[in-house]
N, C-alpha and C positions, 0 to 999 in steps of 0.2 A: 505373079508378077516375077520376071527374071530379075535376079539381084544385079546383074550388069547394067540395068536401067535405073537403079537407085540413085538418088541425088547425093551430093557431098554431104557428110555428117555436119561439116561446119555450117552449111546452109541451113539445115534442118534445126540446129541448135539456135542459130540467129533467129529464125522464124519463130520457133517455140517461145524464145524469150520475149520477142517483140509482141507476140500475141498475149502473153501473160501481163506484160507491162503496159500495152497499148502505146508504146513509145519506142522508137528506134535508139533514141539517146539513152533511155534508162536501160534498155536491154544491152547496149554497148558497155555501159558501166559495169553491169553484172559479168559480162564476158571478157571484159578487158579490151574492148574493141572501140574504134571511133564510130561515130554516127554514120559516116560515109561507108565504112566497112561493113556495118550492119545492112545498110541499104543495098550495097552491092550483093551480099550473100542472099538477100531475099529476092533481088532481081534475078539471080541464077536460078533460084527455085521457081519463080514465076514463070520463067522461060521454060523450064522442065514441065511444069503443069500445063501451061499454054493459056493461062488467064490470070487476072490479078488476084491477089490473096489479100490485099488491104486496100481500103479507100483511104487516100491520103487527105487529111484534114488539116486546117490551120493549126489546131491545138494537138495535133497527134495523128494517130492512125486508127482505123476501124477495120475489123475483119470483114471480108465479104462472106457470103454464104459458103462458098467452096473453102475459104480460108478458115472459117469456123469449124467445119467437119474435120479438115486436115489437122488443125491445131489439137483437137481432142485426141486424135490417134497418135500424133507426133509426140504429145506429152506423155502418153501412156508408154510408147515405145522407148522414150528416153528414160523413163523410170524403171523399165525392165532392164535396160542396159546398165544403169546406175546400180540397181540391185545385184546384178550379175557380177559387176566389177567388184563391188563391195564385199560380196561373198568369196570371190577369187582372191582378193587382197588379204581378206581376214585370214582365209586358209593358208596363203602363203606366209603370212607373218606369225602364225600360231606356233611353228616349230623351226628352231634354228639348228641346222645340221653342220657339225664340225668335225673335220678330220685333223687328228693332231698326232705328232710323233710321240713315241712312248715316254721318253725321258721327261719332256715337257708336260706331258699329260699326268704323269705320276708324281713328279716332284715339284710341280707348280700349279697346274690348272685344277687338278682334282680337289686339292684342299681349299680352294677359293671359289669354285664355281657356285657353290650354295649361295654366296653373296649376290651373284648376278641373279639368281632365281628369286631371291627375296626382293631385289630392287625391280625386277621385271617379271612379276607373277603371271603375265598373260603370255609369256614366251616359254614354250617348252623346249629343252635343249636335248639333242640326240648327239652323243659324243661317240665317235669311232677312233679307235687307237691304231694307227697304221703308218708305215714309212712309204707306202705306195704314193707317187705323184698323182695329184688329182686333175682330172680333165673336167673343167667346170662346164663344158659344153655338153657332155654326156652323163656325168655324174650328178646326184642330187644334192651335193654338199653346197652349203652357203660360203663356207669359210675353211681355210686350211692353215695350220701352223706347222711350218717346216724349218729345217735348218739349211743354211747355205749362204751365198752371198747377195741374195735378192735379185738375181739376174733372170727372172722368169718372165718372158715376153707375153704381152697382152694381159698382165695381171697388175692389180693394185698391191704393192709391197710396202709394208711398214715394219721397220727395224723394231724388235722387242728387246732382246738382251744379247749383248755381244758374248761370244762364247769364249771363256778362259778356261785353261786347264792346268792340272798340277798332279803329280803322282800321290796316290792314297793307298793305304793298305791297312790291314788289321794289326792292333798292337801285338797280338800273339805271334804273328809272322815276323814282325820286326824283331821280336825277342830271340828268335831262333838264330840271328846272327849277332846277338848282342846290341841291337838297336841300329837305327840308321841315322847317321850324323852327317855324311856327305853324299853327293848324288852318286858316286861310283859305287856306294854300298848297295843300291838298288840292283846292281848287275849280278849280286850274289843270290838274288831271289828269282822266282819265276816271274816273267813279265807277262801280263794278260794283254792281248792285242799288240804284241810287239811289232807287228807289220804296220801299224796305224802310223801315219805321218806325224801325228801329234808328238809321239815319243822322240822322233828325230828332232823335231823343232825345239822341244823342252830340253833335251840333252845338250843340243848346240847353244841354247841361251844360257845354259848352267856351265858352259865352258867344257863340256865332255864331248869327245869325238863321237859322232853317231854311228861310226863304223862299228863300235862295239856291239851294236844290235844285230849285225849281219851273222847269219848262221844260226841264230838262237831260234829253238822251237817256238811257235807263235800260235795262240789259240784266238779265234775270231768269234766275238759274242754278238756283235751288232751294236743294238742300243746301250747307251751308257748305264742304264738302270741294271742290265744283265751283267755287265763287268763289275759293277759296284756290288752286286749280290755275291758273285764269285770272290771278289776281294774281302768282304765281311766274312766269308766263309773260310778265309785263309788260303785261298788257292793261288794267290799271286798279287802283284801290284797292278793296279789299274790307273789309267790316266783319266781323271774326271774333272768336271766342273764343280769346285767346292760349294758354290752358293746353292747348288741343288742338293747337296748332301750334308747340310749343316746339322741336321738331326742326328745322323750317323756319326758325325764328328762329335757333337756334343755328348752324345751317349758312349763315346769310345768304341763304338763298333768299327770306326775307321780312324786312322790318324793321317794327319797332313805333315810329313816330315820337314817340308820347305815352304816358305812363304812365296818363293818364286812361282809366278804363274806365266804361262806363255799364251798366244792366241794365233790364229791363222786367218783373221778377218772374216771368220764365218760368224753367223748369229742366228737367233731364232726370229722368224719373220711371221708376221700376220699377213695373209694373202687372200684375195678374192678377186672375182671377175670385175672389169670395169663396169659393167652393167649393174652390178650389185652395190656400187659405192653409196648410192643415195637410198638404198632399202633401209627401212626404219629399224629392223631387227639387227641388221649388220652394223648400222650406225651406233645403235645402242651398245652392242658387244664391243665394238672398237673403243668407244668412249669409257666404258667401264674397265677394259683391259689396260687403257692408258693409265688410269689411276692405280691399278693394282701393281703394274710394272714399275712405275715411278716410286711407289711406296716401297716395294721390294728393293729396288736397286739403292735407294737412299739408306734403308735400313742395313742391308748387307754390306754396303760400303763402310758404314760406321763400325760394323762388327768385323770387318776385314776379310769378308768372304769374297768381295769383288774389289778390283782395284780401280775401277772406273765406273761412274754413274752419270747419267745424263737423262734429261726429260725425253720421253718418246715423242711428244709434240715438237720439241726442237729438232728432232732428227728426221722428221718427215720431210 
């Protein structure tokens, strides 16, 4: 039989339910339809078949001989479709694929992801660290975490953590100039990523003319985690987000000479395609991340590592 001649699935479902219940009204309750809607769908099917499928009785309906034979095969066919869909859905929900930028992956997500796995043992997580923008139409990722201003078209974007930054360096490097007590002292030392606009913004907020950075040699490291590693090795002063390097500060691998932080309205964002917004695994991860981020922000605000903290749920 040519598939082009197949009847509408809605009509088949209405017929199969009515055949099981022996009632248009009861099948309507199962399918969320009115009795009239069920009757219409069955009429569509009867017109396709070319003969009645039910005898209409005063107390319900009764299958005709043709209807009885059709009901057996329709029920079996719907079972096959249901099983195939359940299998596909189970496979899709089994693995959550996340693309995340290096600093957020290393300094936030990696040390917490185990808690998500414990809370959701049926969801396996595949994590890829990358700064490459994700095309959800062609890539296999369900979720991406990126930094920016959340202006990505056709994506659901949820702000996670607003990015603040301040200069940080190793204690040993600071001692080479007798310590750092004022912003201008930083200019006596190598500046890592001196071409980064963050330096200009921070110096201007500190009351230092950013022109002092012009003409200085500049190394480009990319992710914050790489600049932080170079700074801990005494290679220069890095502009970093203090909340992500609290362990290095607590262990004195890095020092933060000034409380002053600056920002440029960028943040870390959770992003995914609109079509994924109601996917159970995506909803589970987002709900978990809301709690983790809120707890992190409140704790770090109390410790002085962030100057602002607000609920993710309030920001959506």
